[in-house]
Rosetta silent file (secondary structure, phi, psi, omega in degrees, C-alpha in Angstrom):
SEQUENCE: MRALKTFLLGSLAAGVVAYALAAALAVSAQVDGRRLKLGLGPLPIVSVTEDRAATETTFGPGLAGLAVAGGVANLAAAHAIRRRSGRRRDHVD
SCORE:     score description
SCORE:     0.000 S_00000001
   1 L     0.000  -35.336  179.691    6.354   18.428   70.993 S_00000001
   2 H   -63.462  -40.150 -179.668    3.705   20.893   69.855 S_00000001
   3 H   -65.369  -38.820  178.964    1.006   18.975   71.731 S_00000001
   4 H   -64.359  -44.098  178.216    3.059   19.007   74.935 S_00000001
   5 H   -62.005  -43.195  179.840    3.573   22.771   74.731 S_00000001
   6 H   -61.677  -45.116  179.341   -0.130   23.291   74.075 S_00000001
   7 H   -63.029  -46.225 -177.585   -1.086   21.110   77.030 S_00000001
   8 H   -65.759  -41.758  178.675    1.388   22.755   79.409 S_00000001
   9 H   -66.867  -39.388  176.958    0.414   26.306   78.468 S_00000001
  10 H   -65.352  -40.131  177.939   -3.280   25.483   78.800 S_00000001
  11 H   -64.534  -42.943  179.324   -2.681   23.853   82.169 S_00000001
  12 H   -62.922  -47.174 -179.185   -0.705   26.826   83.420 S_00000001
  13 H   -63.055  -46.087 -179.825   -3.334   29.323   82.290 S_00000001
  14 H   -65.505  -37.521  178.469   -6.229   27.315   83.720 S_00000001
  15 H   -65.087  -41.403  178.853   -4.348   26.761   86.984 S_00000001
  16 H   -65.562  -44.195  179.757   -3.644   30.470   87.438 S_00000001
  17 H   -65.282  -43.167  179.736   -7.266   31.403   86.717 S_00000001
  18 H   -63.351  -41.646  179.248   -8.609   28.666   89.021 S_00000001
  19 H   -65.166  -42.438  179.701   -6.290   29.740   91.843 S_00000001
  20 H   -63.425  -42.812  178.339   -7.260   33.404   91.449 S_00000001
  21 H   -65.867  -41.155  178.682  -10.972   32.562   91.520 S_00000001
  22 H   -64.770  -40.186  178.428  -10.555   30.274   94.530 S_00000001
  23 H   -65.548  -40.511  178.548   -8.589   32.955   96.376 S_00000001
  24 H   -64.322  -41.498  176.664  -11.246   35.572   95.598 S_00000001
  25 H   -63.612  -40.381 -179.825  -13.980   33.257   96.882 S_00000001
  26 H   -65.256  -41.951  179.903  -11.980   32.527  100.029 S_00000001
  27 H   -65.577  -42.434  179.698  -11.398   36.220  100.741 S_00000001
  28 H   -66.445  -34.793  176.562  -15.060   37.073  100.234 S_00000001
  29 H   -67.320  -39.153  178.610  -16.096   34.220  102.552 S_00000001
  30 H   -66.382  -40.624 -179.482  -13.681   35.458  105.217 S_00000001
  31 H   -64.218  -40.554  179.414  -14.928   39.032  104.948 S_00000001
  32 H   -78.567   -8.611 -178.896  -18.542   37.903  105.358 S_00000001
  33 L    72.237   32.051 -177.957  -17.590   35.617  108.235 S_00000001
  34 L  -111.455  162.379  173.727  -18.959   32.534  106.473 S_00000001
  35 L   -91.004  151.111  179.945  -17.740   29.013  105.956 S_00000001
  36 E  -142.477  133.645  174.888  -16.939   27.775  102.457 S_00000001
  37 E  -141.406  107.749 -176.518  -16.299   24.295  101.152 S_00000001
  38 E  -122.809  132.149 -178.684  -15.948   23.971   97.372 S_00000001
  39 E  -156.377  168.966  174.080  -14.821   20.834   95.572 S_00000001
  40 E  -107.509   93.382 -176.434  -14.997   18.577   92.546 S_00000001
  41 L    63.922 -123.148 -179.190  -16.529   15.416   93.933 S_00000001
  42 L   -82.886   -5.948 -177.806  -14.088   14.086   96.525 S_00000001
  43 E   -95.662  113.678  178.607  -11.362   16.615   95.602 S_00000001
  44 E   -73.968  140.367  175.556  -11.555   19.855   97.599 S_00000001
  45 E   -96.054  -55.715  178.044  -10.714   23.076   95.763 S_00000001
  46 E  -146.407  145.622  179.891  -10.941   25.595   98.593 S_00000001
  47 E  -140.794  132.080  176.253  -12.158   25.432  102.159 S_00000001
  48 E  -123.503  119.793  178.496  -12.642   28.239  104.694 S_00000001
  49 E  -125.799  153.255 -179.956  -13.377   27.256  108.301 S_00000001
  50 E  -122.332  134.484  168.114  -13.621   29.327  111.456 S_00000001
  51 L  -106.052 -172.217  179.947  -12.668   28.510  115.011 S_00000001
  52 L   -64.310  -40.802 -172.152  -13.139   30.811  117.965 S_00000001
  53 L  -106.938  -15.949 -172.125   -9.825   32.586  117.477 S_00000001
  54 L  -144.512  158.295  173.570   -8.782   31.962  113.872 S_00000001
  55 E  -114.763  131.641 -176.995   -9.944   31.494  110.316 S_00000001
  56 E  -115.708  128.710  177.369   -8.296   28.754  108.277 S_00000001
  57 E  -114.958  129.654 -178.776   -8.159   28.704  104.465 S_00000001
  58 E  -127.315  128.733  173.307   -7.080   25.536  102.658 S_00000001
  59 E  -101.330  127.331 -173.140   -6.479   25.109   98.935 S_00000001
  60 L  -104.252 -176.703 -178.018   -6.866   21.482   97.885 S_00000001
  61 L   -70.602   -7.167  176.506   -5.828   19.171   95.054 S_00000001
  62 H   -63.628  -25.473  175.878   -8.946   20.058   93.080 S_00000001
  63 H   -63.667  -39.201  177.047   -6.986   23.033   91.733 S_00000001
  64 H   -66.750  -37.143  176.864   -4.574   20.642   90.034 S_00000001
  65 H   -63.189  -40.040  176.683   -7.537   18.756   88.573 S_00000001
  66 H   -66.038  -37.737  178.477   -8.904   21.990   87.127 S_00000001
  67 H   -64.840  -43.425  178.500   -5.491   22.812   85.664 S_00000001
  68 H   -64.626  -41.378  178.110   -5.234   19.402   83.972 S_00000001
  69 H   -62.523  -39.157  176.623   -8.783   19.758   82.622 S_00000001
  70 H   -65.297  -37.653  177.222   -7.858   23.169   81.214 S_00000001
  71 H   -66.407  -41.133  177.879   -4.776   21.711   79.544 S_00000001
  72 H   -66.068  -40.816  178.415   -6.782   18.914   77.953 S_00000001
  73 H   -64.474  -40.444  178.153   -9.404   21.404   76.746 S_00000001
  74 H   -65.231  -41.126  178.226   -6.694   23.624   75.261 S_00000001
  75 H   -64.039  -42.712  179.121   -5.098   20.646   73.539 S_00000001
  76 H   -65.018  -41.223  178.731   -8.435   19.528   72.094 S_00000001
  77 H   -65.675  -41.813  178.881   -9.225   23.038   70.836 S_00000001
  78 H   -64.657  -39.673  178.822   -5.781   23.403   69.240 S_00000001
  79 H   -65.375  -42.066  179.566   -6.132   20.015   67.565 S_00000001
  80 H   -65.165  -41.527  179.119   -9.573   20.902   66.197 S_00000001
  81 H   -64.944  -42.173 -179.881   -8.344   24.241   64.850 S_00000001
  82 H   -64.995  -39.543  178.412   -5.333   22.587   63.225 S_00000001
  83 H   -66.085  -39.910 -177.672   -7.529   19.929   61.585 S_00000001
  84 H   -74.306  -19.048 -179.089   -9.961   22.501   60.248 S_00000001
  85 L   -71.406  -19.805  176.168   -7.179   24.639   58.780 S_00000001
  86 L    83.442    5.997  178.660   -6.590   21.963   56.125 S_00000001
  87 L   -79.516  148.364  175.257   -2.817   21.869   56.431 S_00000001
  88 L   -77.963  157.928 -178.782   -0.956   18.641   56.121 S_00000001
  89 L   -65.844  -32.172 -175.559    1.021   17.407   59.092 S_00000001
  90 L   -88.963    4.487  179.159    4.342   17.581   57.223 S_00000001
  91 L   -74.542  132.421  179.784    3.789   21.195   56.098 S_00000001
  92 L   -84.454  130.174  179.870    6.354   23.585   57.517 S_00000001
  93 L   -76.619    0.000    0.000    4.839   26.644   59.208 S_00000001
């Protein structure tokens, strides 16, 4: 249960940070009047395109990939810290 909580909290934190950064990049691209296409391989994170009359901003599934990667990284870091602390698994905190 501890590992699940660690993973979920890490995913939530990484997802919020990734979304905020993607939104900031999208706003700055719109202000400059530029196009933006950012992704992780085939997974788009954010895309800003312009037509004659409108600007379109799209947030893609790459944000979920970044959130999952953040959760896995948080879980790995928590596991490493717990191992280095020298406590036994059955020790009550």
